[in-house]
C-alpha positions in Angstrom: -111.3 71.6 26.3 -108.2 72.8 27.7 -107.7 76.3 28.2 -107.8 78.8 25.1 -104.0 79.8 25.5 -103.1 75.6 26.0 -104.8 75.4 22.7 -102.8 75.0 19.4 -104.0 76.8 16.4 -103.1 73.6 14.6 -105.5 72.0 17.1 -108.1 74.6 16.3 -107.3 73.9 12.5 -107.6 70.5 12.2 -110.9 70.7 13.5 -112.5 72.9 11.2 -111.5 70.7 8.6 -113.7 67.8 10.3 -116.7 66.6 9.4 -118.4 68.8 10.9 -121.8 66.9 13.5 -123.3 68.4 17.0 -120.2 68.8 19.0 -118.5 70.5 16.7 -120.7 73.0 15.6 -121.5 73.1 19.2 -118.2 74.1 19.8 -117.4 76.8 17.1 -117.7 79.7 20.3 -115.3 78.0 22.1 -112.8 77.3 19.0 -113.1 80.4 17.8 -112.1 81.7 21.3 -108.6 80.3 21.4 -107.3 81.8 18.3 -105.7 85.7 17.9 -107.8 88.0 17.0 -106.1 87.9 13.3 -107.0 84.2 12.6 -110.3 84.6 13.9 -110.7 87.6 10.5 -108.8 84.9 8.2 -111.3 82.1 10.0 -114.9 84.1 9.7 -115.6 83.1 6.5 -116.2 79.5 7.3 -116.7 80.1 11.5 -120.0 81.7 9.8 -120.8 78.5 7.3 -120.4 76.4 10.5 -121.9 78.5 13.2 -125.2 80.0 11.5 -125.7 76.5 10.2 -129.2 75.3 10.5 -129.8 72.3 9.3 -127.0 69.9 10.2 -127.3 67.5 7.1 -126.6 70.9 4.5 -123.3 71.3 6.6 -122.6 67.6 6.0 -123.4 66.9 2.4 -121.4 70.4 1.5 -118.4 69.2 3.7 -118.8 65.7 1.2 -119.4 67.8 -1.7 -115.9 69.5 -1.0 -113.5 67.1 0.1 -115.0 63.4 -1.0 -116.5 64.1 -4.1 -113.8 66.7 -5.3 -110.4 64.6 -6.0 -108.5 68.1 -6.3 -109.7 68.8 -2.6 -108.2 65.4 -0.9 -107.4 65.7 2.6 -104.8 63.2 2.4 -101.8 64.4 1.7 -99.6 62.1 -0.4 -102.9 62.0 -3.2 -101.5 64.9 -5.0 -98.1 64.0 -4.7 -97.6 60.1 -4.9 -101.2 59.5 -6.8 -102.0 55.8 -6.3 -98.5 55.0 -7.0 -96.2 52.7 -5.1 -94.3 55.8 -3.8 -97.6 57.0 -1.7 -97.9 53.6 0.6 -93.7 54.3 1.7 -94.7 57.7 2.1 -97.5 56.8 4.3 -95.2 54.6 6.2 -92.5 57.3 6.9 -95.0 59.9 8.2 -96.4 57.0 10.8 -93.2 56.2 11.9 -93.5 59.9 12.3 -95.9 60.1 14.5 -94.1 57.1 16.5 -90.7 59.0 17.0 -92.8 61.5 18.9 -95.1 58.9 20.9 -97.8 59.1 19.2 -99.5 56.0 19.1 -102.9 56.3 15.7 -105.8 55.5 17.3 -108.0 56.0 14.3 -108.9 54.3 11.0 -107.4 57.1 9.5 -104.6 57.1 7.2 -101.3 59.0 8.2 -101.7 61.8 5.7 -105.5 62.7 7.0 -105.2 66.4 6.6 -106.7 66.5 10.0 -104.6 63.9 11.4 -101.3 65.6 10.7 -102.5 69.0 11.8 -103.5 67.6 15.3 -100.2 65.6 15.4 -98.6 69.2 14.6 -100.4 70.9 17.5 -98.9 67.8 19.9 -95.3 68.4 19.1 -92.7 70.7 19.6 -92.7 74.1 18.2 -89.7 74.3 16.3 -90.5 70.4 14.7 -93.7 71.3 13.9 -92.8 74.4 12.3 -90.1 72.1 10.1 -92.9 69.9 9.1 -95.2 72.3 8.1 -92.7 74.0 6.0 -91.6 70.5 4.1 -95.9 70.0 3.6 -96.7 73.6 2.9 -96.5 72.9 -1.2 -99.1 70.1 -1.1 -101.4 72.4 1.6 -100.9 75.7 -0.2 -102.2 73.5 -3.7 -105.5 72.0 -2.1 -106.1 76.0 -0.3 -106.1 77.3 -4.3 -108.1 74.8 -5.7 -110.7 75.6 -2.9 -110.2 79.5 -3.6 -110.8 78.7 -7.0 -114.2 77.8 -6.0 -115.2 80.7 -3.2 -114.9 77.0 -0.8 -115.3 78.7 3.0 -113.1 76.4 3.9 -110.3 77.6 1.7 -109.9 79.7 5.1 -107.9 77.3 7.1 -104.9 76.8 4.7 -104.4 80.0 3.9 -103.6 80.9 7.8 -101.5 77.0 7.9 -99.1 79.5 4.5 -99.0 82.5 7.3 -97.0 80.2 9.9 -94.2 79.3 8.1 -91.6 81.5 6.3 -91.6 78.7 3.6 -93.3 80.5 -0.2 -95.3 77.6 -1.6 -94.4 76.3 -4.9 -95.8 74.7 -7.7 -95.9 71.4 -8.0 -96.3 68.5 -11.0 -99.5 66.3 -11.3 -99.5 63.3 -9.2 -98.6 60.3 -10.9 -101.5 57.7 -12.3 -101.4 54.5 -12.2 -102.4 52.1 -9.0 -100.3 51.3 -5.5 -100.4 48.0 -5.4 -102.0 46.8 -1.7 -100.0 44.4 -0.9 -97.9 47.2 0.1 -98.6 47.8 3.0 -101.5 47.5 5.7 -102.0 50.0 8.5 -104.3 49.2 11.3 -105.0 45.2 12.4 -103.7 42.6 10.8 -105.6 39.3 9.3 -105.6 37.6 13.0 -106.9 40.9 14.3 -103.2 42.2 16.0 -101.7 45.2 15.7 -98.2 45.3 14.4 -95.3 45.6 16.5 -93.8 48.6 17.3 -90.6 48.8 16.8 -87.7 51.9 18.1 -85.4 52.7 14.9 -81.7 53.1 15.9 -81.1 54.5 12.4 -81.6 58.0 11.2 -85.3 58.1 10.1 -86.3 58.0 6.9 -87.1 61.7 5.3 -91.3 62.1 4.5 -91.5 62.8 0.7 -94.1 64.9 0.4 -93.3 66.1 -2.9 -91.3 64.1 -5.3 -88.9 66.8 -5.6 -88.4 69.1 -3.7 -89.5 72.9 -5.1 -87.0 74.6 -3.2 -84.4 72.7 -5.0 -85.6 72.9 -8.2 -84.1 75.2 -11.1 -85.9 77.9 -12.7 -87.0 76.9 -15.5 -86.1 78.6 -18.6 -87.3 81.6 -19.9 -89.3 82.5 -16.7 -89.8 85.9 -15.8 -91.3 87.6 -11.8 -94.1 88.5 -11.7 
């Protein structure tokens, strides 16, 4: 691992959200040292769970129960916005091309909207670009964090830190649409013949990434609403 001063907070948060294995648990002190004092305090509940675990299997079972068995905690961004609709496929295409535009070639079986992958990407691009993308995604990330907080889950602390890394205030989002996404809409990874899709540089303006159906920052206030 690079010196602590060279490790982005996004990379640390990404690691904390990945499926725990022995190497991750052993890296807890090093990951903690990469953070500011305030972030160490915020993340202390999660570091305690992962650092003091006596049984790796129980930690892994907790992770699966948290993220794989609870759709409201899903670590796939667009699932919270587009559900399984066709729009989710196009949103992932746009996000993948954003990765390509910054020189990141995906060497993983994970979908582009997987939160740990997205955070690792933010840690490798210029701060201004990372801030803009985080501001766009924070509404979805905050929703995941709120759902985790409701059950007192220590993983909620990761999303609390993310909220502090952007001045954009998270806004409520509509429930994702229901429906099956057409499998033929988009294919990620190798094609049927085992070859990777050709990467083509865009000559036109890149498409926006739709982290939400309608930007909540531009939505009119609901009639009769009052400030808390």
